[in-house]
PAZAPA-4460 file (N, C-alpha, C; in steps of 0.05 Angstrom, whole numbers, plus 32768, in hexadecimal, padded with zeros to 4 digits):
% residues 78
    n_x    n_y    n_z   ca_x   ca_y   ca_z    c_x    c_y    c_z   seq   type   mol
   86D2   8551   86CB   86DF   8572   86BF   86DE   8588   86B6     1      M     A
   86C1   8583   86A9   86AA   85A1   869E   86AC   85A9   86B7     2      R     A
   8693   859A   86D1   8696   85B4   86E6   86A9   85BC   86F7     3      E     A
   86BD   85B2   86F6   86DC   85BE   8704   86E0   85DB   86E9     4      R     A
   86E1   85D3   86D9   86E9   85EE   86BF   86D7   8604   86CB     5      A     A
   86B9   85FD   86C8   86A5   8610   86CB   86B1   8629   86E5     6      R     A
   86B6   860D   86FE   86B6   861B   8718   86D1   862E   8715     7      L     A
   86E2   8625   8704   86FB   8639   8708   86F7   8656   86F6     8      L     A
   86ED   864F   86DC   86E7   865D   86D5   86CE   8685   86DB     9      L     A
   86B9   866A   86ED   86A8   8680   86F4   86AF   8693   870E    10      A     A
   86D0   867F   871E   86D2   868F   872B   86EF   86A2   871E    11      D     A
   86F9   869C   870F   8715   86B1   8700   8705   86C0   86F8    12      S     A
   86F1   86C9   86E5   86E5   86D5   86D7   86E0   86F4   86DC    13      L     A
   86D6   86F4   86F0   86C4   8704   86FB   86DE   8719   870C    14      P     A
   86F6   8709   8715   870C   8713   8723   8725   8714   870B    15      T     A
   871D   871C   86FA   8739   870F   86D9   874E   8724   86D8    16      A     A
   8747   8743   86D9   8746   875B   86DB   8759   8760   86C0    17      G     A
   876F   8761   86B6   877F   8768   869D   8781   8746   8694    18      P     A
   8779   8734   86A2   8775   871E   8680   8759   8717   8678    19      R     A
   8742   872E   8688   8726   8721   8675   872F   8729   865F    20      L     A
   873E   872F   8650   8744   8734   8635   8749   8718   862B    21      G     A
   875D   8710   8636   8768   86EC   862C   8756   86D1   8633    22      A     A
   873F   86D9   8644   872F   86C2   8652   871D   86C8   863E    23      L     A
   8711   86DF   8639   86FA   86E3   8626   8701   86D9   860A    24      A     A
   871A   86DD   8605   8718   86CD   85E4   8722   86B4   85E3    25      A     A
   8721   86AA   85F2   8728   868D   85FB   870E   8685   8605    26      L     A
   86F6   8691   8615   86D9   868E   860E   86CB   868A   85FE    27      I     A
   86D2   86A3   85E7   86CD   86AA   85CB   86D3   868E   85BD    28      L     A
   86EA   8684   85C6   86EF   8667   85AD   86E4   8651   85A2    29      L     A
   86DF   864B   85C5   86C9   8636   85CC   86B0   8638   85CC    30      V     A
   86A9   864E   85D3   8688   8656   85D1   867B   8643   85BB    31      A     A
   8682   8644   85A9   8671   862F   8596   8674   8618   8592    32      G     A
   8681   860F   85AE   8687   85E8   85B5   8669   85E9   85BF    33      R     A
   8665   85BF   85C2   8656   85BD   85CA   864F   85C9   85E4    34      R     A
   8662   85D3   85FA   8659   85E3   8614   8666   85F5   8619    35      H     A
   8664   8604   8604   867E   861C   8605   8666   8633   860F    36      G     A
   8644   8632   860A   8636   863F   860F   863D   864B   862D    37      G     A
   8641   8636   8643   863F   863C   8661   8658   8661   866A    38      F     A
   8674   8663   8660   867F   8662   865D   867A   8687   8645    39      G     A
   8677   868A   8635   865F   869F   8623   865B   86AF   8632    40      R     A
   8644   869B   863F   8631   86AE   8651   8632   86B7   866E    41      D     A
   8652   86A1   8676   865E   86AF   8690   8668   86CF   8683    42      L     A
   867A   86CE   8675   8689   86E4   8666   866D   86FF   865C    43      L     A
   8657   86EE   864F   8647   8709   8656   8637   8712   866A    44      E     A
   8636   870A   8678   8632   870D   869A   8645   871B   86B1    45      R     A
   8658   8715   86A8   866E   872D   86AB   866E   8746   86A1    46      T     A
   8673   8743   868D   8679   875B   8675   8664   876F   867C    47      L     A
   8643   8766   8686   862F   8776   8695   8631   8783   86A9    48      R     A
   8643   8771   86B6   8653   876F   86D8   8664   8797   86D7    49      E     A
   866F   878F   86C5   868D   87A0   86C2   8673   87C0   86B2    50      V     A
   8669   87BD   869C   865B   87D3   8695   864F   87DC   86A2    51      L     A
   863D   87D2   86B0   862B   87DB   86C8   863B   87E8   86DF    52      R     A
   864C   87D3   86E6   865C   87F1   86F9   8660   8804   86F2    53      A     A
   8672   8801   86D2   8675   8824   86C8   866C   882C   86C2    54      A     A
   8644   8825   86BF   863B   8838   86C1   8629   8840   86D6    55      A     A
   862B   883A   86E4   861F   8849   8709   8634   8852   871A    56      D     A
   8649   8847   870D   865B   8862   8723   866B   8879   871C    57      D     A
   865E   8888   8727   8667   88AA   8722   8683   88AB   871A    58      G     A
   8697   88A0   872C   86B6   88A6   8724   86B9   889F   8704    59      D     A
   86BE   88BF   86F2   86CA   88B4   86DD   86E0   889E   86D4    60      V     A
   86EE   889F   86DC   8700   888A   86E6   8702   8871   86EE    61      V     A
   86E8   886C   86F4   86E3   8854   86FF   86D1   8845   86E5    62      I     A
   86C2   885A   86D4   86B2   8856   86B9   86C5   8852   86AF    63      Q     A
   86D3   8858   86A2   86EE   8851   8698   86F9   883D   8691    64      D     A
   86FD   8840   86A9   8711   881D   86B9   86FE   880B   86A6    65      L     A
   86DD   8809   86B5   86D7   87F1   86B5   86CE   87F8   868C    66      C     A
   86C9   8811   8686   86C2   8809   866A   86DB   8801   8656    67      A     A
   86F4   8804   8664   8708   87FA   8657   8710   87DA   8651    68      E     A
   870A   87D3   866A   8712   87AF   8671   86F5   87A4   8663    69      A     A
   86DD   87AF   8664   86C2   87A6   8652   86CB   87A0   8637    70      A     A
   86D8   87C2   862F   86E3   87BB   860E   86FB   87A7   8602    71      L     A
   8707   87AA   8610   8726   8798   8614   8714   877D   860D    72      S     A
   870E   8770   861A   86FB   8756   8621   86FD   874F   8607    73      A     A
   86D7   875B   85FF   86D4   875D   85E1   86EB   8765   85C7    74      V     A
   86FA   8778   85D0   8708   8777   85C2   871B   8763   85B4    75      R     A
   8725   875B   85C7   873C   8739   85C2   872D   8720   85C5    76      N     A
   8714   8722   85CA   8707   870D   85C6   86FC   870A   85AB    77      G     A
   86F9   872A   8598   86F2   8718   857D   8703   8718   8569    78      A     A
***
C-alpha cells in the first residue's frame, strides 16, 4: 500500500496546479511520521522545480505564476 501511495503522490504532485497548497499541507502534516520523509522530499523537489522555472523564464507573468504557486504551497502548508 505504501508503494502505491508513493507512486500516486509522485504522479500527482508535479501537476497539482491549484491543489499544490492543499497537498503541501497534507504532506507537511505527515512529514514527521515514520515514512513521511518521502513526501517531504518530493514536495521540496517539486517546489525547487517551480521556483527554477520562475527564475529561468523571461516572461514576468510566468515568473509571477510560478512564484505564487510555490509561496501558496508553503503558506498553506505552514
